[in-house]
C-alpha positions as a Markdown table, in Angstrom:
| # | Residue | x | y | z |
|---|---|---|---|---|
| 1 | Met | -22.2 | 32.2 | -10.2 |
| 2 | Gly | -25.9 | 33.0 | -9.5 |
| 3 | Ser | -28.0 | 32.1 | -6.6 |
| 4 | Ile | -30.0 | 28.9 | -6.5 |
| 5 | Asp | -33.1 | 31.1 | -6.1 |
| 6 | Asp | -32.5 | 32.5 | -9.6 |
| 7 | Glu | -33.0 | 29.0 | -11.2 |
| 8 | Ser | -36.1 | 28.3 | -13.1 |
| 9 | Pro | -38.6 | 25.6 | -12.1 |
| 10 | Ala | -37.4 | 23.5 | -15.1 |
| 11 | Ala | -33.8 | 23.6 | -13.7 |
| 12 | Trp | -35.1 | 22.6 | -10.2 |
| 13 | Asn | -37.0 | 19.7 | -11.8 |
| 14 | Ala | -34.0 | 18.6 | -13.9 |
| 15 | Ala | -31.8 | 18.6 | -10.8 |
| 16 | Arg | -34.4 | 16.6 | -8.8 |
| 17 | Asp | -34.7 | 14.1 | -11.7 |
| 18 | Gln | -30.9 | 13.7 | -11.8 |
| 19 | Ala | -30.7 | 13.1 | -8.1 |
| 20 | Leu | -33.5 | 10.5 | -8.2 |
| 21 | Glu | -31.9 | 8.7 | -11.1 |
| 22 | Arg | -28.5 | 8.6 | -9.3 |
| 23 | Glu | -30.3 | 7.2 | -6.2 |
| 24 | Arg | -32.1 | 4.6 | -8.4 |
| 25 | Val | -28.9 | 3.5 | -10.1 |
| 26 | Leu | -27.1 | 3.2 | -6.7 |
| 27 | Lys | -29.9 | 1.2 | -5.2 |
| 28 | Gly | -30.0 | -1.1 | -8.2 |
| 29 | Lys | -26.2 | -1.5 | -8.1 |
| 30 | Tyr | -26.3 | -2.6 | -4.5 |
| 31 | Phe | -29.7 | -4.2 | -4.1 |
| 32 | Gly | -31.6 | -4.5 | -7.4 |
| 33 | His | -29.7 | -7.4 | -9.0 |
| 34 | Ile | -28.5 | -9.2 | -5.9 |
| 35 | Lys | -30.6 | -12.1 | -4.6 |
| 36 | Asp | -30.9 | -11.7 | -0.8 |
| 37 | Thr | -29.4 | -15.0 | 0.2 |
| 38 | Glu | -26.5 | -15.8 | 2.6 |
| 39 | Glu | -24.4 | -16.9 | -0.4 |
| 40 | Thr | -24.8 | -13.7 | -2.4 |
| 41 | His | -25.6 | -11.0 | 0.2 |
| 42 | Asp | -22.7 | -8.9 | 1.2 |
| 43 | Asn | -22.7 | -8.6 | 5.0 |
| 44 | Val | -19.4 | -6.7 | 5.0 |
| 45 | Glu | -19.4 | -4.0 | 2.3 |
| 46 | His | -23.1 | -3.0 | 2.2 |
| 47 | Pro | -25.2 | -4.9 | 4.7 |
| 48 | Ala | -28.9 | -4.6 | 3.9 |
| 49 | His | -29.8 | -3.7 | 7.5 |
| 50 | Tyr | -27.5 | -0.6 | 7.2 |
| 51 | Asn | -28.9 | 0.5 | 3.9 |
| 52 | Ser | -32.6 | 0.4 | 4.4 |
| 53 | Gly | -33.1 | 4.1 | 4.3 |
| 54 | Lys | -32.0 | 6.8 | 1.9 |
| 55 | Tyr | -28.4 | 7.0 | 3.3 |
| 56 | Glu | -26.0 | 4.4 | 4.4 |
| 57 | Thr | -25.6 | 4.4 | 8.2 |
| 58 | Ile | -21.9 | 5.0 | 8.2 |
| 59 | Asp | -22.4 | 8.2 | 6.2 |
| 60 | Val | -25.0 | 9.4 | 8.6 |
| 61 | Ile | -22.7 | 8.7 | 11.6 |
| 62 | Ile | -19.8 | 10.6 | 9.9 |
| 63 | Asp | -22.1 | 13.5 | 9.1 |
| 64 | Thr | -23.5 | 13.6 | 12.6 |
| 65 | Leu | -20.2 | 13.1 | 14.6 |
| 66 | Gly | -17.8 | 14.7 | 12.1 |
| 67 | Glu | -14.9 | 12.9 | 10.6 |
| 68 | Tyr | -12.6 | 13.2 | 13.6 |
| 69 | Glu | -15.1 | 11.8 | 16.1 |
| 70 | Ala | -16.1 | 9.0 | 13.7 |
| 71 | Ile | -12.5 | 7.7 | 13.9 |
| 72 | Ser | -13.3 | 6.6 | 17.5 |
| 73 | Tyr | -16.6 | 5.0 | 16.3 |
| 74 | Cys | -14.7 | 3.0 | 13.7 |
| 75 | His | -12.0 | 2.1 | 16.3 |
| 76 | Gly | -14.7 | 0.8 | 18.6 |
| 77 | Asn | -16.1 | -1.4 | 15.9 |
| 78 | Val | -12.7 | -2.8 | 15.1 |
| 79 | Ile | -12.3 | -3.8 | 18.7 |
| 80 | Lys | -15.9 | -5.2 | 18.9 |
| 81 | Tyr | -15.5 | -7.5 | 15.8 |
| 82 | Met | -12.0 | -8.7 | 16.8 |
| 83 | Ser | -12.9 | -9.4 | 20.4 |
| 84 | Arg | -15.7 | -11.7 | 19.5 |
| 85 | Leu | -14.0 | -13.2 | 16.4 |
| 86 | Trp | -14.4 | -16.8 | 17.5 |
| 87 | Glu | -17.7 | -16.5 | 19.4 |
| 88 | Lys | -20.3 | -16.2 | 16.6 |
| 89 | Gly | -19.3 | -18.9 | 14.2 |
| 90 | Lys | -18.4 | -16.6 | 11.4 |
| 91 | Pro | -14.7 | -15.6 | 12.1 |
| 92 | Ile | -13.9 | -14.7 | 8.5 |
| 93 | Glu | -16.9 | -12.5 | 8.1 |
| 94 | Asp | -16.2 | -10.7 | 11.5 |
| 95 | Ala | -12.5 | -10.3 | 10.6 |
| 96 | Ser | -13.6 | -8.8 | 7.3 |
| 97 | Lys | -16.0 | -6.4 | 9.1 |
| 98 | Ala | -13.1 | -5.4 | 11.4 |
| 99 | Lys | -10.9 | -4.8 | 8.3 |
| 100 | Trp | -13.7 | -2.7 | 6.7 |
| 101 | Tyr | -13.9 | -0.5 | 9.8 |
| 102 | Leu | -10.1 | -0.3 | 10.1 |
| 103 | Asn | -9.9 | 0.9 | 6.4 |
| 104 | Lys | -12.6 | 3.5 | 7.1 |
| 105 | Met | -10.8 | 4.6 | 10.2 |
| 106 | Ile | -7.5 | 5.0 | 8.2 |
| 107 | Glu | -9.4 | 6.9 | 5.5 |
| 108 | Leu | -10.9 | 9.3 | 8.1 |
| 109 | Met | -7.5 | 9.7 | 9.8 |
| 110 | Glu | -5.9 | 10.6 | 6.5 |
| 111 | Arg | -8.6 | 13.2 | 5.9 |
| 112 | Thr | -8.3 | 14.8 | 9.3 |
| 113 | Lys | -4.5 | 14.6 | 9.7 |
| 114 | Gly | -3.2 | 18.0 | 10.7 |
| 115 | Val | -6.7 | 19.3 | 11.3 |
| 116 | Asn | -7.7 | 17.7 | 14.6 |
| 117 | Trp | -4.5 | 15.9 | 15.7 |
């Protein structure tokens, strides 16, 4: 396997174009064909306010904290959404958000089992 420095400008351009196309497809998948209304907007799986930049916020958090530390972040969010479940008028949505963070927490625990604990 050669070095990335050995690649031609055409190969660099092709890699860039592939990455841009993947990003365009993903953005279209999550945002391009969904009307931003309360009925169709997904506030649990991919909330727009967590996807306004190039990367989804949870991915940046995991990258910044590391998988093991991100478990605590997810745990805190499970507690947050469950503790105010009946206070905001959207208990099913908040329970779904808690479930999403619990599933992410379990995923991270499975990936770090035997490594950090």
